[in-house]
C-alpha positions as CSV (number, residue, x, y, z in Angstrom):
1,M,30.9,88.4,3.4
2,K,33.8,86.4,2.3
3,I,35.5,86.7,5.8
4,K,32.3,85.4,7.4
5,K,32.3,82.4,5.3
6,Y,35.9,81.6,6.0
7,I,35.5,81.8,9.8
8,T,32.3,79.6,9.5
9,M,34.4,77.0,7.6
10,I,37.2,77.0,10.2
11,L,34.8,76.4,13.2
12,L,32.9,73.6,11.3
13,A,36.5,71.9,10.7
14,F,37.5,72.4,14.5
15,T,34.1,70.8,15.6
16,A,34.4,67.8,13.5
17,S,38.0,67.2,14.5
18,S,36.9,67.4,18.2
19,T,34.1,64.7,17.3
20,F,36.4,62.2,15.8
21,I,38.9,62.7,18.8
22,G,36.1,62.1,21.2
23,C,35.0,58.7,19.5
24,D,38.5,57.5,19.2
25,D,39.0,58.1,22.9
26,D,35.8,56.1,23.9
27,D,36.8,53.2,21.8
28,F,40.3,52.7,23.2
29,T,39.9,54.1,26.8
30,N,36.6,52.2,27.2
31,D,34.9,55.2,28.5
32,A,31.9,54.8,25.9
33,P,28.4,54.6,27.4
34,R,28.1,51.0,26.3
35,L,30.3,48.1,25.3
36,F,30.7,46.8,21.7
37,R,28.3,43.9,20.8
38,P,30.0,40.5,20.7
39,V,29.5,39.2,17.1
40,A,28.9,35.4,17.5
41,S,29.0,32.3,15.1
42,L,27.5,28.9,15.6
43,E,28.9,25.4,15.0
44,V,27.1,22.2,15.4
45,Q,28.6,19.0,16.8
46,N,26.3,16.1,17.2
47,N,23.3,17.7,19.0
48,N,25.4,20.4,20.7
49,I,25.7,24.2,19.6
50,I,29.1,25.8,20.1
51,T,28.8,29.7,20.3
52,T,32.1,31.4,19.5
53,W,32.9,35.2,19.6
54,E,35.9,37.6,20.2
55,N,36.0,38.7,23.8
56,I,35.3,42.3,24.3
57,K,37.6,44.5,26.3
58,G,35.8,45.6,29.5
59,A,33.3,42.8,29.4
60,T,33.1,40.6,32.6
61,E,30.1,38.5,31.8
62,Y,28.3,37.3,28.6
63,Q,24.6,36.6,28.5
64,L,23.2,34.1,26.0
65,Q,19.8,33.2,25.0
66,L,19.0,30.1,22.8
67,Y,15.8,30.3,20.7
68,R,14.1,27.5,18.9
69,V,12.2,27.8,15.7
70,I,8.7,26.6,16.2
71,S,7.0,27.5,13.0
72,T,7.5,29.1,9.6
73,D,5.0,30.8,7.7
74,D,4.2,30.6,3.9
75,A,6.5,33.8,3.4
76,G,9.4,31.9,5.1
77,Q,9.4,34.0,8.4
78,N,10.2,32.1,11.4
79,T,8.7,32.2,14.8
80,Y,10.8,31.5,17.7
81,E,10.4,30.4,21.5
82,L,13.0,30.9,24.0
83,Y,14.6,27.5,24.8
84,T,17.2,28.3,27.5
85,E,19.5,31.0,28.9
86,A,23.0,30.8,29.9
87,S,26.0,33.0,31.1
88,C,29.7,32.7,31.1
89,E,33.0,34.8,31.4
90,R,34.4,34.4,28.0
91,S,34.1,32.7,24.7
92,P,33.2,29.9,23.7
93,Y,29.9,28.6,25.2
94,T,28.4,25.2,24.3
95,F,24.7,24.5,24.6
96,E,24.5,20.6,25.0
97,G,21.9,17.8,24.7
98,L,19.6,19.8,22.3
99,N,16.7,18.1,20.4
100,W,17.6,16.4,17.2
101,D,16.2,17.9,14.0
102,E,15.4,21.3,15.2
103,K,16.5,24.8,14.1
104,Y,18.0,27.2,16.6
105,M,19.2,30.9,17.0
106,V,21.3,32.6,19.6
107,K,21.1,36.1,21.1
108,I,24.2,37.4,22.9
109,K,25.3,40.5,24.9
110,C,28.2,41.3,27.2
111,I,28.0,43.2,30.6
112,G,30.9,45.2,32.2
113,T,31.0,47.7,35.0
114,N,27.9,49.8,34.9
115,K,27.6,49.2,31.1
116,E,26.6,46.5,28.6
117,S,26.2,46.0,25.0
118,E,23.3,45.8,22.6
119,M,22.1,42.3,21.8
120,Y,23.6,40.6,18.8
121,T,21.5,37.9,17.0
122,T,23.0,35.0,15.0
123,T,21.7,33.4,12.0
124,D,19.6,30.1,12.4
125,I,21.4,26.8,12.5
126,N,20.0,23.2,12.1
127,V,20.8,20.4,14.6
128,T,20.3,17.5,12.2
129,Y,20.2,13.9,12.9
130,I,21.3,11.6,10.0
131,S,18.4,9.3,10.1
132,K,17.5,6.1,8.3
133,I,13.9,7.1,8.0
134,K,12.8,7.0,4.3
135,S,9.3,8.2,4.0
136,L,6.0,8.7,5.6
137,K,2.8,7.8,3.7
138,L,-0.5,9.1,5.1
139,I,-4.0,8.4,4.4
140,D,-7.1,9.8,6.3
141,N,-6.6,7.7,9.6
142,A,-3.3,6.0,9.4
143,A,0.4,6.5,8.5
144,R,3.1,4.2,7.2
145,L,6.8,5.0,8.2
146,T,9.5,3.4,6.3
147,W,13.2,3.2,6.8
148,E,16.4,1.9,5.2
149,E,19.2,-0.3,6.5
150,G,21.8,1.0,8.8
151,G,21.9,3.3,11.7
152,S,20.0,2.9,15.0
153,T,17.5,-0.1,15.4
154,I,13.9,1.4,15.5
155,K,11.8,0.0,18.4
156,L,9.1,2.6,19.0
157,V,7.5,5.3,17.0
158,K,5.3,8.2,18.2
159,A,2.9,10.3,16.2
160,V,2.6,13.6,17.7
161,P,-0.3,15.8,16.4
162,A,0.1,19.5,15.8
163,T,-3.5,20.2,17.0
164,E,-3.7,20.6,20.8
165,G,-6.0,18.3,22.5
166,L,-5.5,15.4,20.1
167,E,-4.0,12.2,21.3
168,T,-0.4,11.1,20.6
169,I,-0.3,7.7,19.2
170,I,2.6,5.5,20.3
171,K,3.3,2.1,18.7
172,E,6.0,-0.4,19.3
173,V,7.9,-1.9,16.3
174,S,7.9,-5.6,16.2
175,E,11.1,-7.6,15.1
176,G,9.2,-8.5,11.9
177,E,8.2,-4.9,11.1
178,Y,11.7,-3.7,11.7
179,I,13.0,-6.3,9.3
180,N,10.5,-5.6,6.7
181,G,11.4,-1.9,6.9
182,S,8.0,-0.4,7.8
183,V,5.4,0.0,10.5
184,D,1.8,1.2,10.3
185,I,0.2,3.7,12.7
186,P,-3.5,3.5,13.0
187,G,-5.9,5.6,14.8
188,L,-4.8,9.0,13.4
189,V,-7.3,12.1,13.0
190,S,-8.1,13.1,9.3
191,E,-6.7,16.5,8.0
192,T,-4.0,16.8,10.9
193,S,-0.6,17.4,10.8
194,Y,1.6,14.9,12.6
195,T,5.3,14.6,13.5
196,V,6.3,11.0,13.8
197,Y,9.4,10.4,16.1
198,A,11.4,7.2,16.1
199,Y,13.3,5.8,19.0
200,S,15.8,2.9,19.6
201,S,14.2,2.1,22.9
202,V,10.8,1.2,24.1
203,E,11.5,2.1,27.8
204,E,13.2,5.4,27.2
205,Q,12.4,8.2,24.6
206,S,15.1,10.8,24.7
207,N,17.7,12.4,22.8
208,A,19.9,9.5,23.5
209,T,17.5,7.0,21.9
210,Y,16.3,9.4,19.2
211,A,16.3,7.8,15.7
212,G,14.8,10.5,13.6
213,K,11.6,12.3,12.7
214,I,9.3,13.0,9.8
215,T,6.3,15.2,9.4
216,G,3.1,14.9,7.2
217,K,-0.6,15.7,7.2
218,T,-3.5,13.0,7.0
219,T,-5.8,13.3,4.0
220,V,-9.4,14.2,3.8
221,P,-11.5,11.1,4.5
222,M,-13.8,9.6,2.1
223,D,-17.4,10.5,2.6
224,F,-18.9,7.3,3.2
225,D,-22.3,8.7,3.9
226,A,-22.2,10.0,0.3
227,L,-20.8,6.9,-1.3
228,F,-23.0,4.4,0.6
229,G,-25.8,6.2,2.5
230,A,-25.8,7.2,6.1
231,G,-25.9,4.2,8.4
232,K,-25.1,1.9,5.5
233,W,-21.4,1.4,6.3
234,I,-19.1,0.1,9.0
235,D,-15.4,1.2,9.2
236,I,-13.3,-1.4,10.9
237,R,-9.9,-0.1,10.0
238,S,-9.1,1.0,13.4
239,Y,-10.1,-2.1,15.2
240,D,-7.6,-3.5,17.6
241,E,-5.2,-5.5,15.5
242,V,-5.3,-8.8,17.5
243,E,-9.0,-8.9,17.6
244,A,-9.5,-7.6,14.0
245,V,-8.0,-10.8,12.5
246,D,-11.0,-12.8,13.5
247,T,-13.6,-10.0,13.5
248,L,-15.5,-11.2,10.4
249,K,-16.0,-14.7,12.0
250,T,-17.8,-13.3,15.0
251,K,-21.5,-13.3,15.7
252,E,-21.0,-10.0,17.5
253,F,-19.8,-8.3,14.3
254,W,-22.5,-9.6,12.2
255,Q,-25.1,-8.3,14.6
256,Q,-24.1,-4.8,13.4
257,V,-24.5,-5.5,9.8
258,T,-27.7,-4.6,8.1
259,D,-28.8,-5.6,4.7
260,G,-26.9,-3.6,2.0
261,M,-24.1,-2.4,4.2
262,T,-20.5,-1.8,3.2
263,I,-17.6,-2.9,5.3
264,I,-14.6,-0.7,5.2
265,L,-11.3,-2.8,5.5
266,R,-7.8,-1.8,6.5
267,G,-5.4,-2.2,3.6
268,D,-2.5,-4.5,4.0
269,F,-4.1,-6.4,6.8
270,D,-5.0,-10.2,7.1
271,Y,-8.7,-11.1,8.0
272,K,-9.3,-14.8,8.7
273,V,-12.3,-16.1,6.9
274,N,-14.0,-19.7,6.7
275,N,-17.2,-21.5,6.5
276,S,-18.4,-19.9,9.6
277,I,-19.4,-16.8,7.6
278,Q,-22.7,-17.6,6.1
279,F,-24.4,-14.8,4.2
280,D,-28.0,-14.1,4.7
281,R,-28.0,-10.4,3.6
282,S,-26.5,-8.2,0.8
283,V,-23.1,-6.9,1.9
284,T,-20.0,-5.3,0.1
285,F,-16.5,-5.5,1.4
286,R,-14.2,-2.7,0.2
287,T,-10.6,-1.7,1.0
288,A,-10.7,2.0,1.3
289,A,-7.6,4.3,1.0
290,T,-4.7,2.0,1.8
291,L,-1.1,2.5,2.9
292,G,0.0,-0.4,0.8
293,G,-2.0,-3.3,-0.8
294,N,-5.6,-4.5,-0.4
295,A,-7.0,-6.1,2.7
296,R,-6.4,-9.8,2.6
297,F,-9.0,-12.6,3.3
298,I,-7.1,-15.8,4.4
299,S,-9.3,-18.7,3.8
300,S,-9.3,-22.0,5.7
301,G,-12.8,-22.7,4.4
302,G,-15.1,-21.5,1.8
303,L,-17.7,-18.7,2.4
304,Q,-21.3,-19.8,2.1
305,C,-24.8,-18.7,2.1
306,S,-27.4,-19.4,4.9
307,K,-30.1,-21.9,3.9
308,N,-33.3,-20.8,1.9
309,V,-32.1,-17.1,1.3
310,T,-32.2,-14.9,-1.7
311,I,-29.4,-12.2,-1.6
312,D,-29.3,-9.3,-4.0
313,K,-25.7,-8.7,-4.0
314,I,-22.3,-9.8,-2.4
315,A,-19.3,-7.8,-3.5
316,F,-15.6,-7.9,-2.9
317,E,-13.9,-4.6,-4.0
318,N,-10.2,-4.4,-3.8
319,V,-10.1,-7.5,-1.6
320,D,-7.4,-10.0,-2.0
321,F,-8.0,-13.8,-1.3
322,Y,-5.2,-16.2,-0.2
323,S,-5.7,-19.9,0.8
324,D,-4.0,-20.4,4.1
325,M,-2.3,-23.5,2.3
326,A,-0.7,-21.2,-0.4
327,L,0.7,-18.6,2.1
328,P,4.5,-18.8,2.7
329,G,5.0,-21.9,5.1
330,G,1.5,-23.3,4.1
331,G,3.2,-26.0,2.0
332,K,1.1,-25.4,-1.1
333,E,2.6,-22.2,-2.4
334,V,1.7,-21.6,-6.0
335,A,5.5,-21.0,-7.1
336,T,6.6,-24.4,-5.6
337,T,3.7,-26.9,-5.1
338,D,3.0,-29.8,-7.4
339,D,-0.5,-30.4,-5.9
340,K,-3.1,-29.7,-8.8
341,G,-5.8,-29.1,-6.0
342,F,-3.4,-26.5,-4.4
343,G,-4.6,-27.7,-0.8
344,G,-8.3,-28.0,-1.4
345,R,-9.7,-24.7,-0.4
346,Q,-12.6,-22.7,-2.1
347,V,-13.3,-19.0,-1.8
348,F,-17.0,-19.4,-2.1
349,N,-18.4,-22.9,-1.7
350,E,-22.1,-23.4,-1.8
351,N,-23.4,-26.9,-0.7
352,G,-27.0,-27.4,-1.1
353,T,-28.4,-24.5,0.8
354,N,-31.2,-23.8,-1.6
355,S,-29.9,-20.1,-1.8
356,T,-29.8,-17.6,-4.6
357,I,-27.3,-14.9,-5.0
358,K,-28.6,-12.5,-7.8
359,E,-25.1,-10.7,-8.1
360,L,-21.6,-12.0,-6.9
361,V,-18.8,-9.5,-7.7
362,F,-15.1,-9.6,-7.4
363,R,-13.5,-6.4,-8.5
364,G,-9.9,-5.4,-8.1
365,C,-9.0,-8.7,-6.4
366,H,-6.1,-10.8,-6.3
367,I,-7.1,-14.6,-5.8
368,E,-4.3,-17.3,-5.2
369,G,-4.0,-20.8,-4.3
370,Y,-7.5,-22.4,-4.4
371,R,-9.0,-25.6,-5.7
372,A,-11.9,-23.6,-6.9
373,I,-13.0,-20.0,-6.6
374,V,-16.9,-20.3,-6.8
375,R,-18.4,-23.7,-6.4
376,A,-21.9,-25.1,-6.5
377,Q,-22.6,-28.5,-5.3
378,A,-26.4,-28.9,-5.7
379,D,-29.0,-27.9,-8.1
380,S,-30.2,-25.3,-5.6
381,D,-27.0,-23.4,-5.4
382,N,-28.0,-20.6,-7.6
383,I,-26.0,-17.5,-8.9
384,T,-27.7,-15.2,-11.5
385,S,-24.7,-13.2,-12.2
386,L,-21.1,-13.6,-11.4
387,L,-18.4,-11.0,-12.4
388,F,-14.6,-10.9,-12.0
389,D,-13.4,-7.4,-13.0
390,E,-9.7,-6.3,-13.0
391,C,-8.7,-9.2,-11.0
392,T,-5.5,-11.2,-11.0
393,I,-6.1,-15.0,-10.5
394,N,-3.0,-17.3,-9.8
395,G,-3.1,-20.9,-8.9
396,V,-6.5,-22.6,-9.2
397,G,-6.9,-26.4,-9.2
398,D,-8.8,-29.2,-10.6
399,Q,-12.4,-28.2,-9.7
400,G,-12.1,-25.2,-12.0
401,M,-12.3,-21.5,-11.1
402,I,-16.0,-21.7,-11.4
403,T,-18.0,-25.0,-11.2
404,T,-21.4,-26.0,-10.9
405,N,-20.2,-29.5,-10.3
406,N,-22.4,-31.1,-13.0
407,K,-25.4,-30.0,-11.1
408,K,-28.4,-28.0,-12.6
409,A,-27.7,-24.8,-10.5
410,D,-29.4,-21.6,-12.0
411,W,-26.2,-19.8,-13.1
412,R,-27.0,-17.4,-16.1
413,N,-24.2,-15.0,-16.6
414,V,-20.5,-15.2,-15.9
415,T,-18.1,-12.6,-16.9
416,F,-14.2,-12.1,-16.6
417,R,-13.4,-8.7,-17.7
418,D,-9.8,-7.3,-17.7
419,C,-8.3,-10.1,-15.6
420,T,-5.0,-11.9,-15.6
421,I,-5.3,-15.7,-15.2
422,T,-2.3,-17.9,-14.6
423,N,-1.4,-21.4,-13.4
424,I,-4.8,-22.9,-13.5
425,V,-6.0,-26.4,-14.1
426,M,-9.2,-25.4,-15.6
427,L,-11.3,-22.2,-16.0
428,G,-14.9,-23.5,-15.7
429,D,-16.7,-26.8,-15.2
430,L,-20.0,-25.9,-16.6
431,R,-21.3,-29.3,-17.8
432,S,-24.8,-28.5,-16.4
433,T,-26.9,-25.5,-15.6
434,A,-30.6,-25.0,-15.0
435,K,-30.9,-22.5,-17.8
436,Q,-28.7,-21.3,-20.7
437,L,-25.6,-19.8,-19.3
438,T,-23.6,-17.0,-21.0
439,L,-19.8,-16.9,-20.4
440,N,-17.9,-13.6,-21.4
441,I,-14.1,-13.3,-21.6
442,E,-13.1,-9.8,-22.2
443,N,-9.7,-8.2,-22.4
444,C,-8.1,-11.0,-20.4
445,T,-4.6,-12.4,-20.4
446,F,-4.2,-16.2,-20.0
447,C,-0.8,-18.1,-19.4
448,Y,0.0,-21.7,-18.1
449,A,-3.8,-22.6,-18.5
450,P,-5.2,-25.1,-18.5
451,I,-3.2,-28.0,-17.2
452,E,-1.1,-30.2,-19.8
453,T,-2.7,-33.7,-20.2
454,T,-3.0,-36.4,-22.8
455,A,-5.2,-39.0,-21.1
456,N,-8.5,-37.2,-21.8
457,A,-10.2,-34.0,-22.4
458,N,-11.7,-33.6,-18.9
459,T,-9.5,-30.6,-17.8
460,P,-9.9,-28.3,-20.7
461,L,-10.0,-24.5,-20.3
462,F,-13.8,-24.7,-20.8
463,R,-15.6,-28.0,-19.8
464,C,-19.2,-27.6,-21.1
465,D,-20.0,-31.3,-22.5
466,K,-23.5,-31.2,-23.8
467,N,-24.5,-27.8,-22.1
468,A,-25.4,-25.1,-24.6
469,V,-23.2,-22.6,-23.2
470,I,-22.8,-19.2,-25.0
471,I,-19.1,-18.2,-24.9
472,N,-17.9,-14.9,-26.0
473,I,-14.2,-14.2,-26.2
474,S,-12.8,-10.8,-27.2
475,K,-9.7,-8.7,-27.1
476,T,-7.9,-11.7,-25.2
477,L,-4.4,-13.3,-25.2
478,F,-3.8,-17.0,-24.6
479,G,-0.4,-18.4,-23.8
480,P,0.6,-22.1,-23.4
481,S,-0.7,-24.8,-21.1
482,M,0.8,-25.4,-17.5
483,A,3.2,-28.4,-17.5
484,S,2.3,-31.5,-15.7
485,E,3.7,-35.1,-14.8
486,G,1.9,-38.2,-16.2
487,S,-0.7,-38.4,-19.0
488,A,-3.4,-37.5,-16.7
489,G,-1.5,-34.6,-15.2
490,S,-1.1,-36.1,-11.6
491,K,1.3,-33.3,-10.6
492,I,1.7,-29.8,-11.9
493,K,4.6,-27.6,-12.7
494,T,3.6,-23.9,-12.2
495,Y,5.2,-21.2,-14.2
496,T,6.2,-23.9,-16.9
497,A,4.8,-24.2,-20.2
498,G,3.4,-27.7,-21.3
499,T,5.1,-29.3,-24.2
500,V,2.2,-31.6,-25.6
501,G,-0.2,-28.7,-26.3
502,S,-3.3,-27.2,-24.9
503,I,-7.0,-28.3,-24.6
504,F,-9.4,-25.3,-24.7
505,L,-13.0,-26.5,-25.3
506,N,-14.7,-29.7,-24.6
507,A,-18.1,-28.9,-25.6
508,S,-20.6,-30.4,-28.2
509,A,-23.5,-27.8,-28.0
510,A,-21.7,-24.6,-27.0
511,L,-22.0,-21.5,-29.2
512,V,-18.5,-19.8,-29.2
513,S,-17.4,-16.6,-30.8
514,A,-13.9,-15.2,-30.8
515,S,-13.0,-11.7,-32.0
516,Q,-9.6,-9.9,-31.8
517,S,-8.2,-12.5,-29.6
518,Y,-4.8,-14.3,-30.0
519,K,-2.8,-17.3,-29.0
520,T,1.0,-17.8,-28.8
521,D,2.7,-20.6,-31.0
522,F,1.6,-23.5,-28.9
523,K,-0.3,-26.4,-30.6
524,W,-3.5,-28.2,-29.8
525,T,-3.2,-31.4,-28.0
526,E,-4.1,-34.5,-29.6
527,I,-6.1,-37.0,-27.8
528,G,-6.4,-40.7,-28.3
529,E,-5.7,-42.8,-31.3
530,T,-8.0,-40.7,-33.5
531,K,-5.9,-37.6,-32.5
532,V,-8.7,-35.4,-31.6
533,T,-8.0,-31.9,-30.7
534,Y,-10.1,-29.2,-28.8
535,P,-9.5,-25.8,-30.0
536,I,-11.3,-22.6,-30.1
537,D,-11.9,-21.5,-33.6
538,G,-11.5,-17.9,-34.3
539,L,-8.2,-17.4,-32.2
540,I,-5.5,-15.7,-34.3
541,G,-2.2,-17.6,-34.0
542,L,1.0,-15.6,-33.3
543,S,4.3,-16.7,-34.5
544,M,5.9,-16.1,-31.2
545,S,6.2,-18.0,-27.9
546,E,5.0,-16.7,-24.5
547,N,8.5,-15.5,-23.8
548,E,8.7,-13.3,-27.0
549,L,5.1,-12.0,-26.4
550,W,5.6,-11.1,-22.8
551,S,8.4,-9.6,-20.7
552,T,9.0,-12.6,-18.2
553,P,5.9,-14.7,-17.9
554,A,7.8,-17.3,-15.7
555,K,8.2,-14.5,-13.0
556,G,4.6,-13.2,-13.4
557,D,5.4,-10.2,-15.7
558,Y,3.1,-10.3,-18.8
559,K,3.9,-6.8,-20.0
560,V,3.5,-7.1,-23.8
561,I,6.8,-6.8,-25.7
562,G,5.8,-8.5,-28.9
563,N,4.2,-7.0,-31.8
564,I,0.5,-8.2,-31.9
565,G,-0.5,-5.9,-34.7
566,E,-3.1,-3.8,-32.8
567,S,-3.4,-2.4,-29.4
568,G,-5.9,-2.7,-26.5
569,I,-5.4,-6.6,-26.3
570,G,-5.2,-8.4,-23.1
571,A,-5.4,-7.2,-19.5
572,S,-5.0,-3.4,-19.3
573,K,-2.3,-3.6,-16.5
574,W,0.1,-5.2,-19.1
575,Q,-0.7,-3.0,-22.3
């Protein structure tokens, strides 16, 4: 038995030795049935991939396949497509002019006389363009592409949907858009992934003009049917930009609008409005999901009602109003003008139409550079309820933010709630109304209001004279008056505190209550030889100036930095 085991071990050792000798011979005599695989590495230079390997003895040709990553699943596994093939006689090989911002992989094998190697697969490598693109913000039907300074000029963008059959949206970038650092791309489909490509040329879109890309997905759209009712809304966000500017002034548009409709506006877009718009039905204007700020109404004349109509409700929700005179270049910009009429425009100007609006609402609006916001000029210009909610109002002139123009119009309830009100000559001229009016001021912030004057008390914050207006003020902050020139305030100085004091209430019959409301350390203006003052009793005086109470009021920042002694006072955006 022992002899047999010994012989077996000798035979096994001889067999193993023969095997090792055979493999060694194949390696160095190149008699193996296949060639060794070329082990390749990848290097990126610009948008080229250089493939390098050690040349294999006996190989006469190298075959390469370049694959592009087309998708990656949730587990991180890539899916590839064959991009191109190539062959060469020796290392290295360069794939030139590849797509920027793509990921690639190479498969390579070598071929000799009557034999070849197995395929070698490299790891993935990125061909990355250092782009100035900063971000892509998407809503349900549009996108905003932003970029930083430097790099290639962006002249055209292309939004390519991931879903087959959907339209690619192409948008040229204007010089102004490029300087501002962003461009909006309307007309996208909701809940759809898009890749937005940027190019430095309008005429040619290629690797040579490529300026970067970014990917994102549009959001779920608002359910307007659920919000407003089927057939009770019109979405004008995707209207042609050139035509959309004047859309609201056309008869063709208003022929589509039925009573109680909501009009969906495009954010960060300017719509022109004037007195050609005469309401005869209930309507709501609303900025829906927006890429930036609210839609803007640019006024060259005041909105009106048609004659002899009664309208249940007119509302503006997240819509900003700018007088055309107060825009940059208009000549009456709030920050620089000395005109106490701010160019003479009104937002809403009723002029003896014998009409009634039961409810007029401004919610989430910015209103800037008007002589008045809502003005009645006749006894028949009636507004039952007027609401300003979460609004910022800056720069309103000598007609007052709201005025009945000493006419007995039927105004019954006016409310300012959670508003910031600055650089105004007067809040309200409410000397006359048909019935008792209630004015509510709730959680508001006032500064540079009203105008500074010593000639008389005709431009106070509240001008009521003999009208028995009920004024309720709660949780509100008051800063100093707006500076002016001359005793009657012939010229104004915006964002500048008056030095002679403030005039708040010119009223002999008004019923006023003030609770949890404060004023900075300004004094009450003394009028005439008798030095009559016009304060509001019940305001709590603070031993601090506007600059101690707020962050930087002269720059429009009213964040509370002073210690008031309780929270929840003033407009909520500054608390």
